[in-house]
VEXSE-484759 format. One record per residue (C-alpha): residue in three letters; chain; x, y, z; residue number from 0. Coordinates in nm, 3 decimals. Example, Ala and Ser with C-alpha at 12.3 -4.5 7.8 and 13.67 -1.06 7.14 Angstrom:
+-----+----+---------+---------+---------+-----+
!  aa ! ch !      c1 !      c2 !      c3 !   i !
+-----+----+---------+---------+---------+-----+
! ALA !  A !   1.230 !  -0.450 !   0.780 !   0 !
! SER !  A !   1.367 !  -0.106 !   0.714 !   1 !
+-----+----+---------+---------+---------+-----+
END
This chain:
+-----+----+---------+---------+---------+-----+
!  aa ! ch !      c1 !      c2 !      c3 !   i !
+-----+----+---------+---------+---------+-----+
! UNK !  A !   0.089 !   1.516 !   2.832 !   0 !
! UNK !  A !   0.420 !   1.661 !   2.852 !   1 !
! UNK !  A !   0.551 !   1.930 !   2.599 !   2 !
! UNK !  A !   0.782 !   1.687 !   2.454 !   3 !
! UNK !  A !   0.502 !   1.447 !   2.332 !   4 !
! UNK !  A !   0.305 !   1.770 !   2.230 !   5 !
! UNK !  A !   0.532 !   1.858 !   2.033 !   6 !
! UNK !  A !   0.654 !   1.487 !   1.860 !   7 !
! UNK !  A !   0.215 !   1.476 !   1.753 !   8 !
! UNK !  A !   0.272 !   1.834 !   1.590 !   9 !
! UNK !  A !   0.543 !   1.764 !   1.414 !  10 !
! UNK !  A !   0.460 !   1.410 !   1.312 !  11 !
! UNK !  A !   0.065 !   1.589 !   1.219 !  12 !
! UNK !  A !   0.242 !   1.821 !   1.022 !  13 !
! UNK !  A !   0.462 !   1.603 !   0.826 !  14 !
! UNK !  A !   0.159 !   1.367 !   0.736 !  15 !
! UNK !  A !  -0.063 !   1.699 !   0.610 !  16 !
! UNK !  A !   0.237 !   1.838 !   0.397 !  17 !
! UNK !  A !   0.292 !   1.478 !   0.225 !  18 !
! UNK !  A !  -0.092 !   1.464 !   0.186 !  19 !
! UNK !  A !  -0.062 !   1.827 !   0.049 !  20 !
! UNK !  A !   0.248 !   1.763 !  -0.170 !  21 !
! UNK !  A !   0.097 !   1.455 !  -0.295 !  22 !
! UNK !  A !  -0.244 !   1.603 !  -0.431 !  23 !
! UNK !  A !  -0.078 !   1.884 !  -0.574 !  24 !
! UNK !  A !   0.192 !   1.714 !  -0.750 !  25 !
! UNK !  A !  -0.162 !   1.526 !  -0.910 !  26 !
! UNK !  A !  -0.281 !   1.818 !  -0.984 !  27 !
! UNK !  A !   0.050 !   1.926 !  -1.181 !  28 !
! UNK !  A !   0.019 !   1.592 !  -1.359 !  29 !
! UNK !  A !  -0.329 !   1.621 !  -1.468 !  30 !
! UNK !  A !  -0.274 !   2.005 !  -1.621 !  31 !
! UNK !  A !   0.089 !   2.003 !  -1.740 !  32 !
! UNK !  A !   0.231 !   1.697 !  -1.851 !  33 !
! UNK !  A !   0.235 !   1.652 !  -2.207 !  34 !
! UNK !  A !   0.043 !   1.380 !  -2.300 !  35 !
! UNK !  A !  -0.126 !   1.348 !  -1.967 !  36 !
! UNK !  A !  -0.499 !   1.318 !  -1.921 !  37 !
! UNK !  A !  -0.565 !   1.704 !  -2.008 !  38 !
! UNK !  A !  -0.423 !   1.617 !  -2.391 !  39 !
! UNK !  A !  -0.601 !   1.265 !  -2.359 !  40 !
! UNK !  A !  -0.961 !   1.481 !  -2.355 !  41 !
! UNK !  A !  -0.862 !   1.731 !  -2.604 !  42 !
! UNK !  A !  -0.706 !   1.467 !  -2.825 !  43 !
! UNK !  A !  -1.017 !   1.277 !  -2.803 !  44 !
! UNK !  A !  -1.266 !   1.539 !  -2.851 !  45 !
! UNK !  A !  -1.098 !   1.672 !  -3.202 !  46 !
! UNK !  A !  -1.083 !   1.319 !  -3.349 !  47 !
! UNK !  A !  -1.452 !   1.364 !  -3.318 !  48 !
! UNK !  A !  -1.731 !   1.509 !  -3.412 !  49 !
! UNK !  A !  -2.058 !   1.646 !  -3.271 !  50 !
! UNK !  A !  -2.293 !   1.594 !  -3.589 !  51 !
! UNK !  A !  -2.279 !   1.600 !  -3.990 !  52 !
! UNK !  A !  -2.016 !   1.896 !  -4.062 !  53 !
! UNK !  A !  -1.900 !   1.996 !  -3.650 !  54 !
! UNK !  A !  -1.590 !   1.809 !  -3.642 !  55 !
! UNK !  A !  -1.370 !   1.969 !  -3.385 !  56 !
! UNK !  A !  -1.044 !   2.070 !  -3.616 !  57 !
! UNK !  A !  -0.920 !   2.324 !  -3.420 !  58 !
! UNK !  A !  -0.890 !   2.392 !  -3.060 !  59 !
! UNK !  A !  -0.958 !   2.760 !  -3.078 !  60 !
! UNK !  A !  -1.294 !   2.701 !  -3.195 !  61 !
! UNK !  A !  -1.558 !   2.799 !  -2.951 !  62 !
! UNK !  A !  -1.790 !   2.518 !  -3.003 !  63 !
! UNK !  A !  -1.478 !   2.285 !  -2.911 !  64 !
! UNK !  A !  -1.342 !   2.462 !  -2.619 !  65 !
! UNK !  A !  -1.686 !   2.492 !  -2.464 !  66 !
! UNK !  A !  -1.726 !   2.126 !  -2.514 !  67 !
! UNK !  A !  -1.364 !   2.073 !  -2.398 !  68 !
! UNK !  A !  -1.470 !   2.268 !  -2.062 !  69 !
! UNK !  A !  -1.771 !   2.046 !  -2.026 !  70 !
! UNK !  A !  -1.551 !   1.673 !  -2.092 !  71 !
! UNK !  A !  -1.307 !   1.822 !  -1.922 !  72 !
! UNK !  A !  -1.472 !   1.902 !  -1.603 !  73 !
! UNK !  A !  -1.645 !   1.565 !  -1.608 !  74 !
! UNK !  A !  -1.387 !   1.378 !  -1.654 !  75 !
! UNK !  A !  -1.122 !   1.517 !  -1.418 !  76 !
! UNK !  A !  -1.285 !   1.804 !  -1.249 !  77 !
! UNK !  A !  -1.102 !   2.118 !  -1.359 !  78 !
! UNK !  A !  -1.281 !   2.373 !  -1.594 !  79 !
! UNK !  A !  -0.951 !   2.475 !  -1.848 !  80 !
! UNK !  A !  -1.150 !   2.782 !  -1.886 !  81 !
! UNK !  A !  -1.054 !   2.873 !  -1.559 !  82 !
! UNK !  A !  -0.733 !   3.090 !  -1.409 !  83 !
! UNK !  A !  -0.486 !   2.805 !  -1.295 !  84 !
! UNK !  A !  -0.511 !   2.883 !  -0.924 !  85 !
! UNK !  A !  -0.935 !   2.853 !  -0.935 !  86 !
! UNK !  A !  -0.846 !   2.528 !  -1.131 !  87 !
! UNK !  A !  -0.628 !   2.398 !  -0.861 !  88 !
! UNK !  A !  -0.855 !   2.551 !  -0.492 !  89 !
! UNK !  A !  -1.183 !   2.357 !  -0.695 !  90 !
! UNK !  A !  -1.025 !   2.042 !  -0.781 !  91 !
! UNK !  A !  -0.858 !   2.028 !  -0.427 !  92 !
! UNK !  A !  -1.172 !   2.079 !  -0.288 !  93 !
! UNK !  A !  -1.342 !   1.799 !  -0.480 !  94 !
! UNK !  A !  -1.102 !   1.570 !  -0.370 !  95 !
! UNK !  A !  -1.103 !   1.629 !  -0.025 !  96 !
! UNK !  A !  -1.493 !   1.569 !  -0.106 !  97 !
! UNK !  A !  -1.401 !   1.240 !  -0.221 !  98 !
! UNK !  A !  -1.432 !   1.344 !  -0.581 !  99 !
! UNK !  A !  -1.205 !   1.223 !  -0.782 ! 100 !
! UNK !  A !  -1.278 !   1.193 !  -1.117 ! 101 !
! UNK !  A !  -1.559 !   1.014 !  -1.357 ! 102 !
! UNK !  A !  -1.347 !   0.692 !  -1.538 ! 103 !
! UNK !  A !  -1.325 !   0.682 !  -1.900 ! 104 !
! UNK !  A !  -1.367 !   0.307 !  -1.906 ! 105 !
! UNK !  A !  -1.625 !   0.215 !  -1.717 ! 106 !
! UNK !  A !  -1.801 !   0.575 !  -1.758 ! 107 !
! UNK !  A !  -1.841 !   0.590 !  -1.354 ! 108 !
! UNK !  A !  -1.738 !   0.793 !  -1.078 ! 109 !
! UNK !  A !  -1.378 !   0.645 !  -0.987 ! 110 !
! UNK !  A !  -1.459 !   0.619 !  -0.658 ! 111 !
! UNK !  A !  -1.812 !   0.415 !  -0.746 ! 112 !
! UNK !  A !  -1.552 !   0.225 !  -0.930 ! 113 !
! UNK !  A !  -1.251 !   0.183 !  -0.647 ! 114 !
! UNK !  A !  -1.513 !   0.158 !  -0.395 ! 115 !
! UNK !  A !  -1.598 !  -0.226 !  -0.458 ! 116 !
! UNK !  A !  -1.272 !  -0.325 !  -0.460 ! 117 !
! UNK !  A !  -1.074 !  -0.155 !  -0.205 ! 118 !
! UNK !  A !  -1.189 !  -0.411 !   0.079 ! 119 !
! UNK !  A !  -1.047 !  -0.696 !  -0.135 ! 120 !
! UNK !  A !  -0.708 !  -0.547 !  -0.180 ! 121 !
! UNK !  A !  -0.706 !  -0.445 !   0.207 ! 122 !
! UNK !  A !  -0.795 !  -0.827 !   0.298 ! 123 !
! UNK !  A !  -0.505 !  -0.978 !   0.142 ! 124 !
! UNK !  A !  -0.260 !  -0.701 !   0.240 ! 125 !
! UNK !  A !  -0.392 !  -0.656 !   0.598 ! 126 !
! UNK !  A !  -0.318 !  -1.101 !   0.590 ! 127 !
! UNK !  A !   0.022 !  -1.094 !   0.429 ! 128 !
! UNK !  A !   0.147 !  -0.803 !   0.655 ! 129 !
! UNK !  A !   0.083 !  -1.001 !   0.964 ! 130 !
! UNK !  A !   0.185 !  -1.323 !   0.835 ! 131 !
! UNK !  A !   0.523 !  -1.168 !   0.735 ! 132 !
! UNK !  A !   0.550 !  -1.015 !   1.074 ! 133 !
! UNK !  A !   0.471 !  -1.313 !   1.328 ! 134 !
! UNK !  A !   0.727 !  -1.526 !   1.090 ! 135 !
! UNK !  A !   0.920 !  -1.206 !   1.110 ! 136 !
! UNK !  A !   0.899 !  -1.233 !   1.528 ! 137 !
! UNK !  A !   0.944 !  -1.611 !   1.508 ! 138 !
! UNK !  A !   1.265 !  -1.671 !   1.295 ! 139 !
! UNK !  A !   1.474 !  -1.387 !   1.381 ! 140 !
! UNK !  A !   1.430 !  -1.445 !   1.715 ! 141 !
! UNK !  A !   1.541 !  -1.799 !   1.714 ! 142 !
! UNK !  A !   1.806 !  -1.729 !   1.506 ! 143 !
! UNK !  A !   1.941 !  -1.482 !   1.766 ! 144 !
! UNK !  A !   1.907 !  -1.692 !   2.043 ! 145 !
! UNK !  A !   2.173 !  -1.923 !   1.818 ! 146 !
! UNK !  A !   2.390 !  -1.734 !   1.736 ! 147 !
! UNK !  A !   2.720 !  -1.764 !   1.547 ! 148 !
! UNK !  A !   2.572 !  -2.139 !   1.527 ! 149 !
! UNK !  A !   2.474 !  -2.321 !   1.183 ! 150 !
! UNK !  A !   2.156 !  -2.302 !   1.213 ! 151 !
! UNK !  A !   2.168 !  -1.955 !   1.234 ! 152 !
! UNK !  A !   2.439 !  -1.897 !   0.929 ! 153 !
! UNK !  A !   2.203 !  -2.144 !   0.724 ! 154 !
! UNK !  A !   1.915 !  -1.948 !   0.768 ! 155 !
! UNK !  A !   2.072 !  -1.640 !   0.736 ! 156 !
! UNK !  A !   2.202 !  -1.717 !   0.386 ! 157 !
! UNK !  A !   1.865 !  -1.826 !   0.277 ! 158 !
! UNK !  A !   1.677 !  -1.531 !   0.420 ! 159 !
! UNK !  A !   1.900 !  -1.295 !   0.211 ! 160 !
! UNK !  A !   1.804 !  -1.511 !  -0.083 ! 161 !
! UNK !  A !   1.463 !  -1.480 !   0.011 ! 162 !
! UNK !  A !   1.489 !  -1.148 !  -0.011 ! 163 !
! UNK !  A !   1.660 !  -1.086 !  -0.324 ! 164 !
! UNK !  A !   1.372 !  -1.244 !  -0.525 ! 165 !
! UNK !  A !   1.135 !  -1.003 !  -0.618 ! 166 !
! UNK !  A !   0.744 !  -1.050 !  -0.547 ! 167 !
! UNK !  A !   0.597 !  -1.106 !  -0.841 ! 168 !
! UNK !  A !   0.858 !  -1.397 !  -0.942 ! 169 !
! UNK !  A !   0.763 !  -1.561 !  -0.593 ! 170 !
! UNK !  A !   0.405 !  -1.494 !  -0.743 ! 171 !
! UNK !  A !   0.472 !  -1.681 !  -1.056 ! 172 !
! UNK !  A !   0.626 !  -1.950 !  -0.948 ! 173 !
! UNK !  A !   0.361 !  -2.026 !  -0.689 ! 174 !
! UNK !  A !   0.093 !  -1.966 !  -0.955 ! 175 !
! UNK !  A !   0.282 !  -2.240 !  -1.170 ! 176 !
! UNK !  A !   0.347 !  -2.486 !  -0.923 ! 177 !
! UNK !  A !   0.046 !  -2.530 !  -0.671 ! 178 !
! UNK !  A !  -0.216 !  -2.394 !  -0.935 ! 179 !
! UNK !  A !  -0.163 !  -2.544 !  -1.265 ! 180 !
! UNK !  A !   0.070 !  -2.833 !  -1.168 ! 181 !
! UNK !  A !  -0.139 !  -2.956 !  -0.868 ! 182 !
! UNK !  A !  -0.463 !  -2.789 !  -0.895 ! 183 !
! UNK !  A !  -0.439 !  -2.706 !  -0.463 ! 184 !
! UNK !  A !  -0.566 !  -2.319 !  -0.528 ! 185 !
! UNK !  A !  -0.749 !  -2.154 !  -0.797 ! 186 !
! UNK !  A !  -0.583 !  -2.027 !  -1.099 ! 187 !
! UNK !  A !  -0.772 !  -1.678 !  -1.089 ! 188 !
! UNK !  A !  -1.038 !  -1.516 !  -0.899 ! 189 !
! UNK !  A !  -1.151 !  -1.426 !  -0.575 ! 190 !
! UNK !  A !  -1.480 !  -1.628 !  -0.492 ! 191 !
! UNK !  A !  -1.649 !  -1.924 !  -0.541 ! 192 !
! UNK !  A !  -1.897 !  -1.856 !  -0.845 ! 193 !
! UNK !  A !  -2.108 !  -2.103 !  -0.750 ! 194 !
! UNK !  A !  -2.146 !  -2.047 !  -0.337 ! 195 !
! UNK !  A !  -2.421 !  -1.844 !  -0.229 ! 196 !
! UNK !  A !  -2.272 !  -1.476 !  -0.110 ! 197 !
! UNK !  A !  -2.293 !  -1.488 !   0.248 ! 198 !
! UNK !  A !  -2.143 !  -1.632 !   0.609 ! 199 !
! UNK !  A !  -2.117 !  -1.939 !   0.495 ! 200 !
! UNK !  A !  -1.854 !  -2.186 !   0.506 ! 201 !
! UNK !  A !  -1.900 !  -2.239 !   0.101 ! 202 !
! UNK !  A !  -1.827 !  -1.871 !   0.046 ! 203 !
! UNK !  A !  -1.583 !  -1.825 !   0.286 ! 204 !
! UNK !  A !  -1.350 !  -2.108 !   0.228 ! 205 !
! UNK !  A !  -1.376 !  -1.973 !  -0.168 ! 206 !
! UNK !  A !  -1.218 !  -1.604 !  -0.029 ! 207 !
! UNK !  A !  -0.945 !  -1.755 !   0.173 ! 208 !
! UNK !  A !  -0.881 !  -2.004 !  -0.107 ! 209 !
! UNK !  A !  -0.851 !  -1.769 !  -0.368 ! 210 !
! UNK !  A !  -0.625 !  -1.532 !  -0.156 ! 211 !
! UNK !  A !  -0.359 !  -1.831 !  -0.039 ! 212 !
! UNK !  A !  -0.128 !  -1.750 !  -0.317 ! 213 !
! UNK !  A !  -0.162 !  -1.402 !  -0.340 ! 214 !
! UNK !  A !  -0.109 !  -1.337 !   0.055 ! 215 !
! UNK !  A !   0.225 !  -1.613 !   0.052 ! 216 !
! UNK !  A !   0.310 !  -1.430 !  -0.253 ! 217 !
! UNK !  A !   0.360 !  -1.082 !  -0.036 ! 218 !
! UNK !  A !   0.427 !  -1.250 !   0.288 ! 219 !
! UNK !  A !   0.719 !  -1.417 !   0.163 ! 220 !
! UNK !  A !   0.857 !  -1.122 !  -0.086 ! 221 !
! UNK !  A !   0.856 !  -0.924 !   0.259 ! 222 !
! UNK !  A !   0.996 !  -1.194 !   0.481 ! 223 !
! UNK !  A !   1.350 !  -1.228 !   0.482 ! 224 !
! UNK !  A !   1.446 !  -0.812 !   0.507 ! 225 !
! UNK !  A !   1.261 !  -0.841 !   0.813 ! 226 !
! UNK !  A !   1.389 !  -1.159 !   0.958 ! 227 !
! UNK !  A !   1.732 !  -1.027 !   0.940 ! 228 !
! UNK !  A !   1.627 !  -0.689 !   1.107 ! 229 !
! UNK !  A !   1.470 !  -0.913 !   1.380 ! 230 !
! UNK !  A !   1.752 !  -1.123 !   1.410 ! 231 !
! UNK !  A !   2.012 !  -0.815 !   1.447 ! 232 !
! UNK !  A !   1.745 !  -0.628 !   1.730 ! 233 !
! UNK !  A !   1.684 !  -0.929 !   1.960 ! 234 !
! UNK !  A !   2.084 !  -0.998 !   1.956 ! 235 !
! UNK !  A !   2.173 !  -0.593 !   2.037 ! 236 !
! UNK !  A !   1.940 !  -0.651 !   2.304 ! 237 !
! UNK !  A !   2.101 !  -1.020 !   2.438 ! 238 !
! UNK !  A !   2.447 !  -0.785 !   2.482 ! 239 !
! UNK !  A !   2.288 !  -0.508 !   2.684 ! 240 !
! UNK !  A !   2.371 !  -0.421 !   3.037 ! 241 !
! UNK !  A !   1.963 !  -0.489 !   3.195 ! 242 !
! UNK !  A !   1.955 !  -0.879 !   3.019 ! 243 !
! UNK !  A !   2.283 !  -0.969 !   3.203 ! 244 !
! UNK !  A !   2.137 !  -0.844 !   3.529 ! 245 !
! UNK !  A !   1.816 !  -1.033 !   3.490 ! 246 !
! UNK !  A !   2.035 !  -1.335 !   3.427 ! 247 !
! UNK !  A !   2.203 !  -1.267 !   3.736 ! 248 !
! UNK !  A !   1.927 !  -1.195 !   3.969 ! 249 !
! UNK !  A !   1.815 !  -1.540 !   3.885 ! 250 !
! UNK !  A !   1.515 !  -1.464 !   3.690 ! 251 !
! UNK !  A !   1.312 !  -1.724 !   3.454 ! 252 !
! UNK !  A !   1.418 !  -1.786 !   3.093 ! 253 !
! UNK !  A !   1.112 !  -1.741 !   2.950 ! 254 !
! UNK !  A !   1.017 !  -1.382 !   3.147 ! 255 !
! UNK !  A !   1.393 !  -1.258 !   3.014 ! 256 !
! UNK !  A !   1.298 !  -1.401 !   2.661 ! 257 !
! UNK !  A !   0.930 !  -1.194 !   2.707 ! 258 !
! UNK !  A !   0.949 !  -0.900 !   2.893 ! 259 !
! UNK !  A !   1.331 !  -0.782 !   2.848 ! 260 !
! UNK !  A !   1.452 !  -0.929 !   2.525 ! 261 !
! UNK !  A !   1.079 !  -0.947 !   2.284 ! 262 !
! UNK !  A !   0.982 !  -0.654 !   2.433 ! 263 !
! UNK !  A !   1.282 !  -0.428 !   2.350 ! 264 !
! UNK !  A !   1.338 !  -0.612 !   2.037 ! 265 !
! UNK !  A !   0.984 !  -0.527 !   1.876 ! 266 !
! UNK !  A !   1.011 !  -0.148 !   1.960 ! 267 !
! UNK !  A !   1.225 !  -0.119 !   1.603 ! 268 !
! UNK !  A !   0.991 !  -0.319 !   1.394 ! 269 !
! UNK !  A !   0.667 !  -0.173 !   1.499 ! 270 !
! UNK !  A !   0.683 !   0.097 !   1.282 ! 271 !
! UNK !  A !   0.844 !  -0.144 !   1.019 ! 272 !
! UNK !  A !   0.505 !  -0.377 !   1.002 ! 273 !
! UNK !  A !   0.306 !  -0.047 !   0.937 ! 274 !
! UNK !  A !   0.513 !   0.062 !   0.662 ! 275 !
! UNK !  A !   0.548 !  -0.263 !   0.516 ! 276 !
! UNK !  A !   0.190 !  -0.229 !   0.416 ! 277 !
! UNK !  A !   0.245 !   0.093 !   0.161 ! 278 !
! UNK !  A !   0.554 !  -0.151 !   0.034 ! 279 !
! UNK !  A !   0.277 !  -0.438 !   0.001 ! 280 !
! UNK !  A !  -0.019 !  -0.199 !  -0.135 ! 281 !
! UNK !  A !   0.249 !  -0.075 !  -0.424 ! 282 !
! UNK !  A !   0.277 !  -0.428 !  -0.510 ! 283 !
! UNK !  A !  -0.095 !  -0.514 !  -0.522 ! 284 !
! UNK !  A !  -0.121 !  -0.385 !  -0.893 ! 285 !
! UNK !  A !   0.133 !  -0.649 !  -1.031 ! 286 !
! UNK !  A !   0.015 !  -0.889 !  -0.810 ! 287 !
! UNK !  A !  -0.362 !  -0.831 !  -0.827 ! 288 !
! UNK !  A !  -0.304 !  -0.904 !  -1.198 ! 289 !
! UNK !  A !  -0.103 !  -1.197 !  -1.225 ! 290 !
! UNK !  A !  -0.403 !  -1.375 !  -1.014 ! 291 !
! UNK !  A !  -0.627 !  -1.210 !  -1.189 ! 292 !
! UNK !  A !  -0.726 !  -1.103 !  -0.864 ! 293 !
! UNK !  A !  -0.998 !  -0.825 !  -0.935 ! 294 !
! UNK !  A !  -0.901 !  -0.564 !  -0.601 ! 295 !
! UNK !  A !  -0.695 !  -0.228 !  -0.671 ! 296 !
! UNK !  A !  -0.445 !  -0.337 !  -0.842 ! 297 !
! UNK !  A !  -0.647 !  -0.523 !  -1.086 ! 298 !
! UNK !  A !  -0.841 !  -0.228 !  -1.152 ! 299 !
! UNK !  A !  -0.519 !   0.029 !  -1.178 ! 300 !
! UNK !  A !  -0.406 !  -0.240 !  -1.499 ! 301 !
! UNK !  A !  -0.734 !  -0.223 !  -1.629 ! 302 !
! UNK !  A !  -0.711 !   0.201 !  -1.620 ! 303 !
! UNK !  A !  -0.385 !   0.141 !  -1.758 ! 304 !
! UNK !  A !  -0.469 !  -0.061 !  -2.056 ! 305 !
! UNK !  A !  -0.719 !   0.170 !  -2.114 ! 306 !
! UNK !  A !  -0.564 !   0.491 !  -2.075 ! 307 !
! UNK !  A !  -0.807 !   0.570 !  -1.856 ! 308 !
! UNK !  A !  -0.635 !   0.851 !  -1.657 ! 309 !
! UNK !  A !  -0.897 !   0.962 !  -1.407 ! 310 !
! UNK !  A !  -0.933 !   0.622 !  -1.305 ! 311 !
! UNK !  A !  -0.511 !   0.599 !  -1.271 ! 312 !
! UNK !  A !  -0.496 !   0.939 !  -1.043 ! 313 !
! UNK !  A !  -0.768 !   0.833 !  -0.867 ! 314 !
! UNK !  A !  -0.613 !   0.519 !  -0.779 ! 315 !
! UNK !  A !  -0.282 !   0.705 !  -0.777 ! 316 !
! UNK !  A !  -0.392 !   0.908 !  -0.459 ! 317 !
! UNK !  A !  -0.550 !   0.623 !  -0.291 ! 318 !
! UNK !  A !  -0.256 !   0.440 !  -0.268 ! 319 !
! UNK !  A !  -0.046 !   0.734 !  -0.149 ! 320 !
! UNK !  A !  -0.285 !   0.815 !   0.121 ! 321 !
! UNK !  A !  -0.289 !   0.449 !   0.250 ! 322 !
! UNK !  A !   0.116 !   0.472 !   0.247 ! 323 !
! UNK !  A !   0.067 !   0.873 !   0.433 ! 324 !
! UNK !  A !  -0.167 !   0.706 !   0.659 ! 325 !
! UNK !  A !   0.012 !   0.392 !   0.785 ! 326 !
! UNK !  A !   0.293 !   0.594 !   0.847 ! 327 !
! UNK !  A !   0.069 !   0.838 !   1.039 ! 328 !
! UNK !  A !  -0.056 !   0.609 !   1.261 ! 329 !
! UNK !  A !   0.290 !   0.424 !   1.345 ! 330 !
! UNK !  A !   0.426 !   0.800 !   1.432 ! 331 !
! UNK !  A !   0.173 !   0.872 !   1.684 ! 332 !
! UNK !  A !   0.128 !   0.534 !   1.798 ! 333 !
! UNK !  A !   0.508 !   0.486 !   1.920 ! 334 !
! UNK !  A !   0.505 !   0.695 !   2.210 ! 335 !
! UNK !  A !   0.219 !   0.400 !   2.398 ! 336 !
! UNK !  A !   0.490 !   0.121 !   2.293 ! 337 !
! UNK !  A !   0.816 !   0.304 !   2.354 ! 338 !
! UNK !  A !   0.810 !   0.533 !   2.721 ! 339 !
! UNK !  A !   1.091 !   0.766 !   2.578 ! 340 !
! UNK !  A !   0.899 !   0.967 !   2.349 ! 341 !
! UNK !  A !   0.733 !   1.041 !   2.633 ! 342 !
! UNK !  A !   1.046 !   1.180 !   2.781 ! 343 !
! UNK !  A !   1.060 !   1.379 !   2.474 ! 344 !
! UNK !  A !   1.320 !   1.187 !   2.304 ! 345 !
! UNK !  A !   1.306 !   1.113 !   1.913 ! 346 !
! UNK !  A !   1.232 !   0.777 !   1.735 ! 347 !
! UNK !  A !   1.398 !   0.850 !   1.459 ! 348 !
! UNK !  A !   1.704 !   0.663 !   1.524 ! 349 !
! UNK !  A !   1.424 !   0.362 !   1.456 ! 350 !
+-----+----+---------+---------+---------+-----+
END
């Protein structure tokens, strides 16, 4: 492995680790210092309650109140407020690295136990939406580039600009109204068929696909417009390159030129966008799952927001952020596998 490629991997790894560390540090600062944040919220709940007859914690300096606050803070956010701040930070940081994100106030369970059952459902719809959108971007973008300047290209460009300008939640509401409320083609809410037996049977699997259809289509449409226009621009640039012109002069078949020369090189910049779109779709799942009442990570985060369940909100924020950092990191370290210029020590920053 060449020195340039080693430096590339080292740089990308360092960037990912720094981003993850910065995210955790900012989260700790929000928990510990933000006015009205988790610590103030827990303290307010403690001061408003009582531990028995005549034992109301009306003063935060009351030794019993201090001890009770220490216990409740350790229980819900894994922070001991009586320790020096650097000790609090390193203890909390170590707990997070071990998967301990605190305890949900609303559910009364560890955050990871609340999130673990719903993570696969969000990953499922996100994966389907990203793959569906990416395939459509390649097909439509390539066709538009092939007919550059025609009425088809002009109309399609206008259409996809219009699609890109509409937020995903508007698409979700429109699809829900038309295909669920008006025509009843898809269910209004939920993620499985309650009458089906859980397992690898058609009734259960078809119910999952049926409930996921509208959320997936909403996410796919929302990320379609920009990707199609980017693929069109990449393809037009490749079509005008010298090696494509030389291939045509050599009399190579059109199909071979389209696949081996045009599509392969036009897809290189799209690869990074493909993985980055995962983070965009993950972020949109909070509102989307709430609209469709699809009980995934976004739906749990919305319930946590309603209940002012700060530990669960912070835990969900960490998981969403780490999913984004991981997607970017995977895009960076796998890019040299499809772009040989990276192996020569060149940077892909221009993409």
